[in-house]
C-alpha positions in Angstrom: 186.7 103.8 46.1 188.2 106.0 43.4 186.4 109.0 44.8 187.7 108.2 48.3 191.2 108.0 47.0 190.8 111.4 45.2 189.4 112.9 48.4 192.3 111.6 50.4 194.8 112.9 47.9 193.3 116.3 47.8 193.2 116.5 51.6 196.9 116.3 52.0 197.5 119.4 49.8 198.4 122.6 51.7 195.4 124.9 52.4 197.1 127.4 54.7 196.2 130.7 53.1 199.3 132.8 54.2 202.5 131.4 52.9 204.8 130.1 55.6 208.4 129.9 54.4 210.1 126.5 54.7 213.5 128.3 54.4 213.1 131.0 57.0 211.7 130.6 60.5 210.8 134.3 60.7 207.9 133.9 58.3 204.5 135.3 59.2 202.0 132.7 60.5 198.4 133.8 60.3 195.2 131.9 60.9 192.8 132.6 58.0 189.8 134.6 59.0 186.5 132.9 59.9 183.0 134.1 60.6 181.1 133.2 63.8 177.3 132.8 63.6 174.9 131.9 66.3 171.7 130.4 65.1 168.4 131.3 66.7 168.4 127.9 68.6 171.8 128.7 70.2 174.0 126.6 67.9 177.4 128.1 67.3 178.6 128.0 63.6 182.1 128.9 62.5 182.8 129.4 58.8 186.3 129.5 57.3 186.3 129.9 53.6 189.2 128.3 51.5 189.4 127.7 47.8 192.7 125.9 47.2 191.1 122.5 46.7 187.4 121.4 46.3 187.0 119.9 49.7 184.7 120.9 52.6 185.4 119.7 56.1 183.0 119.8 59.0 184.0 119.5 62.7 181.5 119.5 65.5 182.0 119.7 69.2 179.4 118.7 71.8 180.5 120.5 75.0 180.1 117.3 77.0 182.6 114.5 76.9 183.2 111.5 79.1 183.3 113.7 82.2 179.5 113.6 81.9 179.4 109.8 82.1 177.3 108.6 85.0 179.4 106.9 87.7 179.6 103.2 87.0 178.7 103.7 83.3 182.0 105.1 82.0 182.2 104.9 78.3 178.7 106.1 77.7 179.7 109.4 76.0 182.1 107.6 73.6 179.5 104.9 72.8 176.8 107.4 72.1 179.1 109.3 69.7 180.0 106.2 67.8 176.3 105.1 67.7 175.3 108.3 65.8 175.9 106.7 62.4 174.5 103.3 63.3 171.0 104.2 62.1 168.6 107.1 61.8 164.9 107.5 61.3 165.3 107.2 57.6 168.6 105.3 57.2 170.0 102.0 58.5 173.7 101.8 59.5 174.5 100.1 56.2 172.7 102.8 54.3 174.7 105.5 56.0 177.9 103.7 55.2 176.9 103.0 51.6 175.9 106.6 50.9 179.2 107.9 52.4 181.1 105.4 50.3 179.3 106.4 47.1 180.3 110.1 47.4 183.8 109.3 48.9 183.0 111.0 52.1 183.9 110.4 55.7 181.8 110.9 58.9 182.9 109.8 62.4 182.5 110.8 66.0 184.0 109.9 69.4 184.2 111.4 72.9 187.2 112.7 74.7 187.3 113.8 78.3 186.2 117.4 78.0 184.0 117.2 74.9 182.7 115.0 72.1 184.1 115.6 68.6 182.8 114.6 65.2 184.3 115.0 61.8 182.9 114.9 58.2 184.5 115.6 54.9 183.2 115.8 51.4 184.2 116.9 47.9 182.6 120.2 47.1 180.2 118.9 44.5 178.7 116.5 47.1 178.2 119.1 49.8 174.4 118.9 49.6 174.4 115.1 50.0 177.1 115.1 52.6 175.3 117.8 54.7 172.1 115.8 54.5 173.9 112.8 56.0 175.6 114.9 58.7 172.4 116.5 59.8 170.5 113.2 59.8 173.0 111.4 62.1 173.1 114.4 64.4 169.4 115.1 64.6 167.7 111.8 64.0 169.8 108.9 65.5 167.7 105.9 66.6 170.3 103.8 68.5 169.0 100.4 67.3 169.3 97.8 70.1 171.2 95.3 68.0 173.8 97.9 67.0 174.2 99.0 70.7 174.6 95.4 71.8 177.1 94.6 69.0 179.2 97.7 69.7 179.2 97.1 73.5 180.5 93.6 73.0 183.1 94.7 70.5 184.4 97.3 73.0 184.5 94.8 75.9 186.4 92.3 73.8 188.7 95.1 72.7 189.6 96.1 76.2 190.4 92.5 77.2 192.5 92.2 74.1 194.3 95.5 74.8 195.4 94.2 78.2 197.5 91.6 76.4 199.8 94.5 75.3 200.8 96.8 78.2 201.5 99.7 75.9 197.8 99.7 74.9 196.5 100.3 78.4 199.2 102.0 80.5 197.8 105.4 79.9 194.5 104.3 81.4 196.3 103.0 84.5 198.3 106.2 84.8 195.4 108.5 84.5 193.4 106.5 87.0 196.2 106.4 89.6 197.1 110.1 89.1 193.5 111.5 89.3 191.8 109.0 91.5 188.1 109.7 91.6 188.3 112.9 89.6 186.6 112.5 86.2 189.9 112.7 84.4 190.9 109.5 86.0 188.1 107.5 84.3 188.6 105.7 81.0 186.9 107.5 78.2 185.9 104.2 76.5 185.0 102.6 79.8 186.1 99.2 81.0 184.8 95.6 81.1 182.4 96.3 84.0 181.1 99.8 83.2 180.4 98.9 79.6 178.4 95.9 80.6 176.2 98.2 82.7 175.2 100.4 79.8 171.9 100.0 78.1 170.3 101.4 75.0 168.1 103.6 77.3 171.3 105.1 78.8 172.5 106.0 75.3 169.2 107.6 74.5 169.2 109.6 77.7 172.7 110.8 77.2 171.9 112.0 73.7 168.7 113.8 74.9 170.6 115.4 77.8 173.7 116.7 75.9 173.1 116.7 72.1 171.4 120.1 71.9 172.1 123.1 69.6 173.0 125.3 72.5 175.7 122.7 73.5 177.1 122.4 69.9 179.9 124.1 68.0 179.9 123.4 64.2 183.0 124.5 62.3 183.2 124.3 58.5 186.4 125.0 56.5 186.9 124.6 52.8 185.8 125.5 49.3 182.4 127.2 49.8 180.8 130.7 49.7 180.3 131.9 53.3 176.9 133.4 52.8 175.7 130.3 50.9 177.0 127.9 53.5 175.4 129.9 56.3 172.0 129.6 54.5 172.5 125.8 54.1 173.4 125.3 57.7 170.5 127.5 58.9 168.1 125.5 56.7 169.4 122.1 58.1 169.8 123.0 61.7 167.5 125.9 62.6 164.5 123.5 63.3 166.5 121.6 65.9 164.8 122.3 69.2 166.6 124.9 71.2 166.6 123.0 74.5 169.2 123.7 77.1 171.9 121.3 78.1 173.7 121.1 81.4 177.4 121.4 80.7 179.5 119.3 83.2 181.6 121.3 85.5 185.1 120.0 85.8 186.7 120.9 89.1 190.4 121.6 89.6 192.4 118.9 91.2 195.5 119.2 93.4 198.8 117.6 92.3 200.1 114.6 94.1 202.5 115.3 97.0 205.4 113.0 97.7 206.0 109.8 95.7 203.3 107.2 94.9 203.7 104.0 92.8 201.3 101.5 91.3 202.7 98.1 90.1 200.4 96.4 87.7 201.3 92.7 87.6 201.4 91.1 84.1 202.9 87.7 84.8 203.9 86.9 81.2 205.6 90.2 80.6 209.2 90.3 79.5 209.3 94.1 79.5 208.3 96.8 81.9 206.3 99.7 80.6 206.4 102.7 82.9 205.1 106.3 83.2 206.2 108.9 85.7 204.8 112.4 86.3 202.2 114.5 88.0 199.7 117.1 87.0 200.7 119.4 84.1 198.8 122.3 82.6 195.4 123.4 81.3 194.8 124.2 77.7 194.6 127.9 78.5 197.9 128.0 80.5 199.7 131.2 79.4 203.1 129.5 79.4 202.0 126.7 77.1 204.1 127.8 74.1 207.3 128.1 76.2 206.5 124.8 78.0 206.3 123.2 74.5 209.8 124.4 73.7 211.4 123.0 76.9 209.4 119.7 76.6 210.7 119.4 73.0 214.3 119.4 74.4 213.4 117.1 77.3 211.3 114.4 75.7 209.4 115.7 72.7 211.5 114.7 69.8 213.8 111.9 68.7 216.9 113.8 69.7 215.5 114.8 73.1 217.4 114.3 76.3 215.3 111.4 77.4 215.4 109.5 74.1 219.1 110.2 73.6 220.0 108.7 77.0 217.5 105.8 77.2 217.7 104.7 73.5 220.7 106.1 71.7 223.4 106.1 74.4 222.4 103.3 76.7 220.3 101.0 74.5 217.9 100.4 77.5 214.8 101.2 75.4 213.6 101.7 71.9 212.0 104.9 72.9 211.4 107.5 75.7 209.3 110.6 75.6 207.6 113.2 77.7 204.3 115.0 77.2 201.9 117.6 78.6 198.3 116.7 77.8 196.3 119.9 77.9 192.7 119.8 79.0 190.0 122.1 80.4 191.7 121.9 83.8 195.2 120.6 84.5 196.0 117.6 82.4 198.8 115.0 83.1 202.5 115.5 82.6 204.2 112.2 82.0 207.5 110.6 81.2 207.0 107.3 79.3 209.3 104.5 78.3 209.8 100.7 78.5 212.7 98.3 79.0 213.6 94.6 79.7 212.6 93.3 83.1 216.2 93.1 84.3 217.0 96.7 83.3 213.9 98.3 84.9 215.7 99.9 87.7 218.5 101.2 85.4 216.0 102.7 83.0 213.9 104.4 85.6 217.0 105.7 87.3 218.3 107.1 84.1 215.0 108.8 83.3 215.0 110.4 86.7 218.6 111.4 86.3 217.8 113.2 83.0 215.1 115.1 84.8 217.4 116.0 87.6 220.0 117.2 85.1 217.4 119.4 83.4 216.9 121.2 86.7 220.5 121.4 87.7 222.1 122.3 84.3 219.1 123.8 82.5 219.5 124.3 78.8 222.1 126.2 76.7 221.4 129.0 74.3 222.3 126.7 71.4 219.8 124.1 72.7 217.1 126.7 73.1 217.7 128.0 69.6 217.5 124.5 68.2 214.2 123.8 70.0 212.7 127.1 68.8 213.5 126.2 65.2 212.1 122.7 65.6 208.8 123.7 67.1 208.3 126.5 64.6 209.0 124.1 61.8 206.6 121.5 63.2 203.7 123.9 63.7 202.5 124.9 60.2 201.9 121.3 59.0 199.5 120.8 61.9 197.1 123.5 60.6 197.3 123.2 56.8 194.3 121.1 55.6 190.7 122.0 55.9 190.0 119.2 58.4 192.9 120.5 60.6 191.6 124.1 60.3 188.0 123.1 61.2 189.2 121.2 64.2 191.4 124.0 65.3 188.8 126.8 65.2 186.1 124.6 66.9 188.6 123.8 69.7 189.6 127.4 70.1 186.0 128.3 70.4 185.4 125.6 73.0 188.3 126.7 75.2 187.6 130.5 74.8 190.7 131.1 72.8 191.1 133.1 69.6 193.3 133.6 66.5 196.2 134.9 68.6 196.8 131.2 69.4 198.3 130.9 65.9 199.1 134.5 65.0 201.3 135.2 68.1 202.8 131.7 68.3 206.1 132.5 66.6 206.5 135.7 68.5 206.0 133.9 71.8 208.5 131.3 70.9 211.1 133.8 69.6 210.8 135.9 72.8 211.7 133.0 75.1 215.0 133.6 77.0 217.2 131.4 79.1 215.7 133.0 82.2 212.3 132.0 80.9 213.6 128.4 80.4 214.8 128.2 84.0 211.5 129.4 85.3 209.5 126.9 83.1 211.7 124.0 84.2 211.4 124.9 87.9 207.6 125.5 87.8 206.4 122.7 85.5 208.8 119.8 85.6 208.3 118.1 88.9 211.2 116.2 90.6 210.2 115.5 94.2 206.4 114.9 93.8 206.0 112.1 91.4 203.5 109.4 90.5 204.9 106.1 89.1 202.9 103.4 87.2 204.7 100.2 86.1 203.2 97.3 84.2 205.4 94.2 84.2 206.2 90.9 85.9 205.8 91.7 89.6 208.2 88.9 90.7 210.9 90.4 88.6 210.5 94.1 89.3 208.9 94.6 92.7 212.3 95.1 94.3 213.0 97.9 92.0 209.6 99.4 92.7 210.3 99.6 96.4 213.3 101.9 95.6 210.9 104.6 94.4 208.1 104.1 96.9 208.7 101.7 99.8 204.9 101.3 100.2 203.4 100.9 96.8 200.0 99.8 95.5 199.5 96.7 93.4 197.0 95.5 90.8 196.8 92.6 88.4 196.2 93.3 84.8 193.6 90.6 84.8 191.5 92.6 87.3 188.5 94.3 85.9 189.0 98.0 85.1 192.1 100.2 85.5 
């Protein structure tokens, strides 16, 4: 326990190699250099050497996430990832956990939509032992039947419990309604029906199909010698069979035209949770930095337009926000908030009015300057620790991006003009074509729902799935 506490304390120390001034927003921001190595079996290795604190962080990406789930077995990629540390050819699940605890290390994995991500972190002196554990769970998982059955039941129970709280599941309903049958509309962790259809054989087949060195990116950041770490990783992973893996192709999807609304009935609800939006942007969209500046003003910080109107000025909600979720192809844009049943219409009207005012009035030079300062101040703490850096360079590699993502960020933000702001608002913040998802007591809010889409769709939160 003491080692884990020491590891956690060290991890919060700043590891960013180039000083970023907290007093001046014109400071230079540079991503520390890293070395890219491709092993003979096709595995991509990224090495970022840092020596500020004695920690080494590993971050791996399997280029296949829940979009690779077979239809009707959604949740398989996520289940497979979590099962990695539930037993290997030489270690039981308890032994993996006990060995991690003994050295104060961490090791976890889960699947997102585009890819599966795993993380591990160890104190420098325990690198050898930690790397043994990481290699073992990646190369030799056995997926014991009892562990598969236990985890499946836990997940099914968890989904049922989550539906008791609308805020825990509204994203799933929104994604499903926005994307329809597109893979981005499917729940990454599955639902009550799809999880029940998954077997141990499915987990084994998914692992065999997608966990291959050619489909793997392994990033390492921290206190090591690059040449020595390269030798260690080559020793641990070069014998992994160089089989090929079919990377799922994610097709583009068209945005929704007109207005569509889904009302999810939760009969005991005293509040309405709602999300409004349409398709947003891909991770590689060239306007992403400028979109972030405008979204900060609109709904990305506590003093945003949305939160100011819905929480501070009107008291209709305890919070309102907006977000662009960036993915391999266009992710969702959403406005999210919640309010009492009897103020549902007022709150939605106010959110739409703020959006309308954004288009009609735009932003001022002072507001733009404030947002620039804010986003530049918020950026460095996101890429300070070794685990953050390892995650960043692995993600950049996956999306085909490079160090300019960091190195040019300040310049892109600083160069933004009011004309740019007007273009961004017009192009990326929809007003006429909108998708609405409401979770609440249908009897109390269906009249309000008709105002936004006279013919709307309905579901019950007790229905299976999303």
